[in-house]
N, C-alpha and C positions, 0 to 999 in steps of 0.2 A: 628590358630593352625596348619592348613594344611601346611603352608609355614614356620612358625616360630618354631614349635615343632612337626614335623610329627611323631616321635616315640611315643610321648604321644597320638596323635590322633589314630595311629594304635593300640595301646594297648586298648584304649577306644572302638574303633570299633570292635576289636576282642571280647571283653567282651559283648558288646551290641549284636553282631550277634549271639553269642552262647546263650545268654539269650532269644533273640527273637525266635531262633530255638526251644529252650526248651519250650517256651510258645506256639508256634504254634503247637508243638506235643501234648501238654496238651489240647489245644483246639480240636484237632482231636480226641484225646482219650475221649473227652467229647461231641462228636457229630458233630463237624465241618466236612462238606463234601468236602470242598476245602479251600485253604488258599490263600489270596491275599495280597501281599506285596505292600505297598505304600512307595516309597522312595521320600519324599517330597523335597529333595534338590538336588538330582543327576542331574536333568535337567539343573542346573546352572553350572555344571562342564564342563571343557574342556574334550575332549576324553581322553587325557593323564591322567588327574586327576581322571576321572571316572575309568579308568583301575587300578589306584593305590588305590583310597580311597573308591570306592563303589563296583565295580564288585566282587572283592575277597570276600567281606563280604556278599554280596547278594548270591554268590555261596555257601558259608558256610551254610547259612540258608536253601537254596534249597536242598543241599546235605544231611544235617541232617534230613530234613523232609522226603526226598526220602529213606534214609537209614532205617528209622523206619516205614514209611507209603508210600511205593512206589505207591500204588494205588490212593493216594489222589492228585488231580490236584492242581497245583500251578500257580498263576497268578501274574504278576508284573506290576505295574503302576508307570510310571515316567512322570510327566507333562513336556512338551517340550522335548520329547525323540527322536525326528526325527533323530538327529545325532548320536544316541546311539543304534539304533535298532539291528544292528548286534551284538554289545557287549552284549545287554540284552539277546538275544537268546542264546548266548554262556554261560550264567550262568546255563543253563539246565532247566530253567523255562518252563512249559508246554504252557502257554498262555501269550502273551504280550498285555497288555491293552494300547490302543492308545488314545492320546488326539486328538482334532479336527484339529490340525495343520499338521497332517500326512495323506497322501493319503493311504487309507487302501490297495488298490491294489498294490501300490509300496512297501508298508511295507511287504506284503505277500512274494514278491520276495526276498527281503533282508533277512527276517527272515528264509525262507526256505533254502536259500544259506548258511547262518551262521550255521544252524542246521546240514546240510550235512557236512560242513567243520569240525565240531568237532565230526562227526560220530554218531550223534543221529538219530534214525529212525523216519520216519513219518514227519509230518508238525508241525510247531509251530502254535498253535492256536492264534487267534486275538480276541480282545474285543474292542468294541467301534463303532463308534467314532463321533457321531453327535455333532456339536457345540451346546452347551446348549442355546446359544443366539438365535438359530433358532426357539426355542419354542415360541418366541415372533413374529414369522412370520405368514403369511397366511397359512392355512392348505395345500394349493397346494405346497407351498415351502417346508414345513415340509415333506410332502409325497415324493416329488421328491428327496430331499436330503437323506432321510432315505432309500429309495429304491435303490438309487445309491450306497450307502455304502453296503447294503446287497448284491447287484449283484457283486460289486468289491471284496468283502470278499470271495465269493464263497459259494458253497453249504454245505460244512462241516467245522467244526472247527472255528465257529464264534459265539461270544456272542454279540448280538446287545445291545448297550446302548449309553449313552451320552459320549462325550469325556472328561468329567469332571463332577463335581457335578451339580445338578440342582440349578438354581438361586432361591432365597427365594421368589421372587415376580412373578415367572413363573405362568401364568394362568393354573389352574388345568385342564381345558378343553383342553388346548394345550398338556399337558403331556399325558392326556388320548388319544388324537388323535394320538400322536406319538406311544404309546403303541399299540393301536388298529391297526395302519398301519403295524407295525412290526408283530403282531400276525396274521394279515390277509394275509400276503405274503406267497405264495407257489412257489416252484421252478418248 
């Protein structure tokens, strides 16, 4: 549809983005303290197609939320987003959630530059981004990699978590070790 009937797709995306924004505001009005958008296909797009078929609609959602609830943080997650970081920050989202394929320190530099470029104050927050498969490793590897991410992300504006969902057969004791490692870290 993107290449054969783009007008129809734009119409559909416009309606979807307005509906999603309305639903996000409804969630906030009923107790949600933040909103995270998962765009499950945008990481498959070229930068050109992202600019045309994803970013404008993500921006609509963010703008609608901020118009009605400016105090509520917004987070955006796109799997395989490494080539889209600057573009994601320019949607106005507060936090960009990163999968494990992105170096969080490098992402910080790109996100902050993009934010300045469009005149937004402060820093774009980051979320992530331990590879979920590392939870099958030795504790020493989990600890080393988790602490590396925390240090690269910096002291402020970072939500530590996995770079994608946890695998179903992940040993619970490894997930607990990861959580305890993060909770035990101090700057």
